N, C-alpha and C positions, 0 to 999 in steps of 0.2 A: 797445179797438182794438189795443193792442200785443199782447195775448194772442192775438187772432185772427190777427194777422200771423205770429206765431211758429208757431202751429199750421198755418197755410197753408204756411209754408216747410218744415215737417217732412213734411207730406203730399206736397209737390212733390218733395222729395228722395227720399222713399220710392218714388214712382211712377217717378222717373228711374232709381233702382237696379233696380227691378223690370223696367223696359223693357230695361236693359242685359243683365240676366241672361236675359231671355226669348229673346233671339236667339243665345245662346251654346250650344255643345255642352257635354256633361258635363265634359269635360276642361278646356275654357275656363272654365267656371264654377268648377271646383275651383281652378284657378290664380289666377283673379281674386279669389276669396274669401280664399285664402291670402295673396296679395300685399297686400291692403288691410285684412284683418282678423286677420292672424296674431298681432299683439300682444294683441288682445282674446282670441283663442282660447288662446294660451299662458297669459295671465293667468288665464283661467277655470280651466284645468286645474291650474295651480299652486295656486289657491285650493282646488280640490276635493281635490288630493293632500295639501296641508298640513293642511286641515281633517280629512281622513280619518285622517291620522297622529295628530293631536292627539286626536281622538275615540277612536282605538284605545288610545293610551297613557294617557289620563286616565280613560276611562270603561269601554271594553270590556275592555281587557287591560292594566291599570296595572302598572308595574314593582313588584317587591317592595320593601318598606320596609326600611331599615337598622335592625335591632334593636339592634345593638351594633357599634362600630367599633374595629378593632384595626390598629395600624401596626407593621410589622417594619422596624427600622432597622439596616441592615448588609449582610449577604450577600444576593445575588440568590436568590430562591425561585421554583421552577418552578410552573406552574399545578397540576401533580399534587400537589405538597407543600401548596399552599394549599387545594386541594380536600379532601385528607386531613384537614388540621387543621379545616377548616370542618365536616366530618361529625362529628368528635369534639366540637367546641364546640356545634354546633347541638343534638346529642342531649342535652346536659346543661343548656343554657341556654334555648333557645326552647321554650315549651310546644307539645306536638304539634299542637294545634288552630290554632296560629298559624304553623306552618312553611310553609304554602303561600304566605303573603303577606309573610313576613319572612325576612331573611337576616342572617348575621354578615358584615359588610363588612370584608374584610381587604385591606390595602394594603401593598405592598412598596416601600420606599424604599432604594435601593442606590446605590453609587458607579458612575459611568459616565464614559467618555471623551467621550461625545457631549454638547456644551454645551447644545444645544437640549433634549435629553431631561432632562439634569440640572436645568435651569431649570424645566421642566414638573413634575418630581417635587417640587422644593422648593416651587413655587407650590401644588401640590395639598396638600402637607403643611400649609402655612400656612392654606389654605382650610378644611381639615378641623378644625384647631384653632380657627379663628375662628368656625366655625358650631356648635361643640360636638358634632360628629359623630365625634370621635375619643375613645375612652374608655380604651383600654389600649395601652401602648407596650412592645414587646418589642425589646430592643436589645443590641448589643455594648457593651463597657465604655466606649469612647470616646464613642459617641453618647449613652449613658445619662448620662455626665457632662455632656454638652452640654444634655440635656433638663433636668437639675437646675439648671444654671446659668441657663437661660432661664426658670426657674420654671414648668415645664410639669407638674410632678409634685406630687401631694398626699401628705402623711404617711399611712402605712398603720397606725400604731400603734392607732388607734381602730377600725379596720375588721377587723383580723386579729390573732389571738393570736400575736404574734411570739415569745413566750416558749417556744413549742414548736418553734421553728426554730433550728437551730444558728447561733451568732453570726456565723460566717464567711460565711454565706449572706445576711446582712442588709446592704443598702446604706444606711449611716447617714451623715447630715449633721446637725451641730448637735444631736446626741442623739436625732434622730428617724429612723425608717425610711422611706425613700422608694422602695425597691425590694427585690425578693427575687431572689437568684440561683437559676437553675434547678438541679434535682437530676438525678441520673443517670436517674431514672424519668420525667423530663419527656418528653412526646411530641416535643419539639423535638430531643432528643439523637440520635435515630436518623437524622437527615438529615445529620449531620456538618457543620453550619454553625456560625458563630461567635457565635451569640446566647447571651447570658449572664444577662441580668437583665430582670425584668418590673416595670412600675409602672402606676399609674393617673393619668390626666391631671386637671389642675385644672379643666378645662372640663366634666367629666362631671356631668351633671344628677343630682339626688337620685334620680329615678326609675330611673336606670340603674346606680347605685352597686352594688347587690347583684349584678347580672349581671356587672358589671366585676370584682368580687371573685371571683365564681365562675370567670370566664375566667382570671384571674390564678392561682387555685389549680390549675386544670387544667394551665396552661402551665408552672408551676414544678415540678410533680410533688410527690411525697411528701417 
């Protein structure tokens, strides 16, 4: 009995709405429908748009994956500089058949007088470290000291034959090498920036170690 009553109320409401619309002009119908159903209409289109965006980003046209993460701590770097470095690194690190779907993710963390931007940059740096998406750090002297103090760097002795590198270029702490200073042949020198030293992060996964070493060797020069 209760179900029949509900069904009857629905049919009655439907007939009432139909009668209302029947006697209206097109303009009146449009205004009536918008006035009483705009929230449902807006909600429907929001669902369609958001669903379409998710479908596009996850299935149809997914964003490229981060093959390796590099952070530059110190001077501001233009997009052109980062693009130039990306081309050189990609050519040596990412296999050709994977380049369409993978990128070298480069992030620039620099000093700024804008407190909001400064906080955002610091938060992003911490997030990249926490998720293990940051593999190589390129820095000026002060920031590199800070990275060592914060235990963000791994010893390089077992990864690179440091005996072939002049001692003055080795960043040593407690008898171990944690960074290597760039040479005049480094691709970084032509930009006239204050970057001096390159290291590998402690959060770098085993699968990325070899690529991180390759990136370091490219960035420090001969």
